[in-house]
N, C-alpha and C positions, 0 to 999 in steps of 0.2 A: 374620761381617759386619764390614767395616772401618768404623770410626767415627772422625771427626776428633777431635783432642785436645780442642777446646773442647766438643764434644758428649759426649765420654767422661766428663766431670765429672758425677757422679751416676748413671752407668750402669755402674759397675764390676762389677755382678753379671750384666750382660746376657749375656756370652759363656757363662757357666756355665748360665744358664737356657735359652739356645738349644741347648746341648749336651744338657741334660736333655730338651728337647722331642723331640729325635731318639730318645733312648732310650725315653721314654714312648710315643712313636708306635709303636715296635717292640713294647713291652710290651702295647699294646692288642690286638694280634693274636696274642699268645702263647697256647698251649693252656691253660696253667694259669690265665690271666686269663679267657679265654672260658668256662671251666668253673666259675668261682667268681663268682656274682652280686655278692657283697659287694665283692670285689676289683675287679670290673669297674666298679662304681659309683665306687669310690674313685679308680681309675686314670683313669676317664672324666672325673671332675671335674678332676683335675690336668691332663689333656690339654686340656680346654676352657680352663682358665686359661692354660696355656702357649701355646695356639693364638692367644689374643688378644695375648699378648706378641710372638709371632712375627710376626703380621700388622702390629702397630705398628712393630716393628723393620724389617720389609721396607719399610714405607711411608717410614720415616726414611731408610733407605739409598737408596731410589729417588729421593726428593726431593733428597737431597744430591748424588746422581749427576747429576741434571738440572741442578742449580744449578752444579755444577762444569763441566759441558759448556757451559752458557750463558756462563759467564765466559770459557772458552777461545775460544769462537766469537766473542765480543764483541771480542776483540783483533784479529780479522781482519775482522769485519763489525759495525760499530757498531749496526746495527738490532737485534742480539740483546741489547743492553744494556737494552732496554725490558722484557725478560722477567725480568731479574734481581730487581727488587724483589718481584714476585709470588712468585717461586720462593723468595726468602729468607723471606718470610712463611709460605709453605707448609712450608718446612723447620723453621722455628721452632715452628709449630703441631704438626708431627709429633713434634718433640723434646719439647714440653710434654706431649703426649698420652702418649708412652711413659714419661716420668718419672712422670706421674700413675699409670699402671698399675703401675709398679715400686715405688711407695711402699709401705712395710710395711703389711700389713693383717691383719686377724683370720684366722687359719688355718681357722676354722670357718665362715666366711661362707657357703659353699656348702651347709651342712647344713640339714636340715629342723628344725622346732622342735616342742616341746611347750609349750603355753601354758596356764597355770592362772589362773583368775579367782576371787577369793574376796571375798564380801561382808564389809564391815568395819563401822565405826560408822554407824549410821543405820537399823538394823533392816531391816524389810521394804522400805523405800525403797532401801537399799543393795543388797538382793538383786535388786530390779527393775532397778537400774542395771547390775548385773553381767550381767543378761540382755541389756541394751542393748549393752554392750561385746562380749559374745560374738557377737551378731548383726553388729556393726560389723566385727569381725575376720573373720568368716566371709564377709561381702560383699566386703571388701577382698581377701581371699584369692581369691575367685572372679574378681574383676576382674583378678588377676594370672595366672589360669590354674592356681592351686594347688588341691589337694584338701584338704578339711577333714573330719576324723573326730572325733566326740565319743567320748572314752574313758570319761568318767565325769561324773556330775552329781548334785547334790542339790537338788531343786526345793523351792519354797515354795508355799503354798496360793494366792497371788496370781499365780503364774506366773513368779516370779523364781528366781534361783539362789543358794543359800548358797555353792555352789562348782561350778565346771565346768572340766573339763580337755579341751583340744582338741589333736589332732595335725594340724599343718599342713605339707603336703609339696608340693614342686615336682614337676612331671611331667617325667621324662627327666633328662638330665644338664645342669646349668646351671653357668655361670661364677660365681665368688665374688660379684661385684657384682650378680648376678641371684638369689642365694640367698635363701631364706626367712629364715634367721638374719640375713643382712646387712640386711634390711629391718625385722625385728621385734625385734631384740635390744635396742633402746632403749625398748621399751614397758614394761619392768619398772619397777614402782614404785607409788606411791599415786596413783590417779586420783580427783579430787574432782568432785562434781556439785552444782550449785546449781539447785534447781527446787522447785515446789510439789508435794509428794507426793500420790499418789492417795488416801492415807489422811488427808490434811489437810483438815479441813472449813472452816477459817478463811481459806484462801488464802494462808497464810504460806510464804515461801521457806525451805527447809531446806537444810542442807549435809550431804552424806553422802560416804562414801569407800569405794572398792573397791581391793583389792590385785591387781596383775597380776604374775605371775612367768613369765619366758620362759627356756627352756633349749634349747640345741641338742640335737636327737635324735641319739643315738649310732649309729654304724654297727654292723652285725651283728657285726663282728669287733673290737669295741671292746676296749681294754686294761683297762676297768673290770671287775674280777672280783669277783663277790659270793659270799662263802662261805655256803653253805646253813646252816651252823652259827650264823651271825650273824643268822638270820632267825627271827621268830616269826610264824607264819601262822595266822590265825583265819578261820573261815568262818561265814557267817550268812545269813539270808534278806534279799534285797534289799527296799528299801522305797521308797514313793512320797512325795508331798507330805504333810507332817505326820507322817511316820514310819509311814504306812500300809503294811502288808505287801502286796507285789504278786507274791510268788513263794512257792510252797509248798516249795521245795527250798533247801538251803543253797548257793546259787550265788555269793553275794557273797563277796569276799575282802578281808581286811585284812592287810597285810604290815608288820611293824615291823622296821626295821633296828636291832638292839640297840646296836651301837657308836656310831651317829650319832644315834639317837633319831628318825629319819625314819619317818613312818607314811604309807602309801599305801593307799587303799581303792578298790576297783573293784566295780561292780555292774551295769553296763549290758549286758554280754554275757549270753547265756543259760546258758552253761556255766561251771562253776567253773574249769576249765582255761583258758578264754579270758580270764576276769577275772584269773587269776593271771599269765598271760603279759603282759597289759596293765600290771598293777601292777609287774611286774619291769622293764618298759621304762621306766616313769616313775621308778622307784626308781634305776635305773642313770643316767638323765639328771640326777636330783637330786644324786646322789653326784658325778657329773662336774662339775656346776655348782659344788658346794662346793669341789672340788679346784681348779677354775679360779679361784674367788674367792680362795682361799688363795694360789695362785701369784701372782696380781696384787697381793695385799697385800704379799707378800714382795719383789716386784720394785720396791722403793722407789727404786732407782738409775735406773729407766727412767721417762720421763715418759709417763703414760697419758693417753688422750683425756679432755678435760674432760667430754664427754658420758658416757663410760663410767664415770667415777668418781663420778657423782652418788650420794649416799647413798640407797639404795633405801627407807629409812624416810621420806624426805621426799616431799612431793607433787611429781609431775612434770608434771601437766596438770590444768586446770580446764575443766569443761564447764558453761557458764552458759546455762540454758534461757531465762530472761526476756529476755536480750540476744542470744540465738542466737549466742553467742560461744564460740570455742575458744581456749584460751591454753596454749601450750607453754612452761613456765617455764624450761627449760634453755637454750633458744635465743632466747626472746623472741618467737617466732612467735605472731601473733594474727590471727584472721579471724572475720567474722560470718556463718558458713555452717555452724553446728553441725548443722543438720538434714541437710545433705549429707554431712558427715563421718560422722555416725552411720549414714548410708545406705551407707557404704563408701568414700567419697571421702577417703581418709586420706593419699593420696600427698603433697600439699604439706606436711603436718605431718611426715611421715617424712623427706621430702627435706631439710627444715631440719636435722634431726638428722644425717642422712648427710653433708650438706655441712659441718656443724660438725666432725664426726669426721674427715672427709677433710682439711679445712684443718689440723687438728692433726697428722695423719699426714704431710702434705706438709711442714709446718714442722719436724717431727722428722727427716724424711729429709734436709732441706737444712741442718740445724743442724751 
C-alpha cells in the first residue's frame, strides 16, 4: 500500500505487517495448522490481529485516494472543493485509528486468564468479600460472553472464600483488544473493602483487604517446561468448610515446585488426575508470571506503563459500602454505583485503566 510521506511517519512497520498478514492468511489453511488445535488458536489470534491492521490500512489508503481525486477534480470543477475538508478529516481519522492500532501493546493481550482471589486481613469479613469479588468477576465475564470455570476454592463456614481460583476464557478467536487478559490484567493487587461486617453487632465500619492475582493462561504448546524432578506431589482427602472431610478417597492434590517454592493445591475435581492436571496448569501460569515480572524489572531502559508498574503490594481499589462508592486509586476513577459494579458492571472501571495504559503506549510510540 502506498502511503504519503507525511502519513508514513509512525507507520514504518506497516508494510512488514501487511506482508505478514498475507503469509499468516496462507498459514491458516495449511494442513499442519488445521491438524494442530493449539497452533490453530495461536495462528488464528495473530490473523485476527493482523486483519484489524489490514482493514485500518485499507481504509486509510481509500480515504487518501478519495482526497487526492477530489483535489485533482477541484482544479477543473470548483464544486469538488466543497468535499475536500470532509475528506481531509476522514483521512486524518483513518490515520489516527491506524496509528492507535499499531502502538506497541502487550503480546499476551489475547490470552485467557487464571484469576486467584485470597482473603487477607479482616478474617471472616475478608473471606466474605473474596466471595463478593469472585461473583463480580464471574458476572462481568458473563456480560462479555466469556466462560468461567472454578478450578479450586477453600470455603468458610459463613459462605466466604479463604481462596478461590477461576479460569476465565473467551469463546472463539479474539483480537488482542478483545482478549480476557487485555481487560483483567490490571485487576491484580490489594482490594480494600469498608463496610459493617455481618459479624459486627455494634454496627461499626471495618476495613478489610483481599488479594487478587491475575495471570495469562498459557497456550498448550507453551515454552514453560516443568521438570518432574522439581516437583513434590502430595495427595490427600478434599475438605469442605471448617476442614470437614467431604471425600473418602485421596483425590486432592498439592504440588510444590521446589526451585521456586510455589505451592498449588486443587481439590474441586472428582479424580486425582483431574486435580493434578489443573494444578499443573496453574503452576505453569504462575511460573510464566514470575518470568514475566523478572523481564519487566530488567527492562529498566524501557518505559513501562504507569498502570502496569503499580506495586502489587499497594491497594489498588477501595469498595466503600456506606457511601456506595468505588474508587480506583491508580487512575482516580470514582463513582457512587458500587452495587452495580459488584453486580458485574465493571466496564467503566476497567476502561479507565485501559485508557491510561493506552495513553502511555501512544506516548511511547510517538517519543
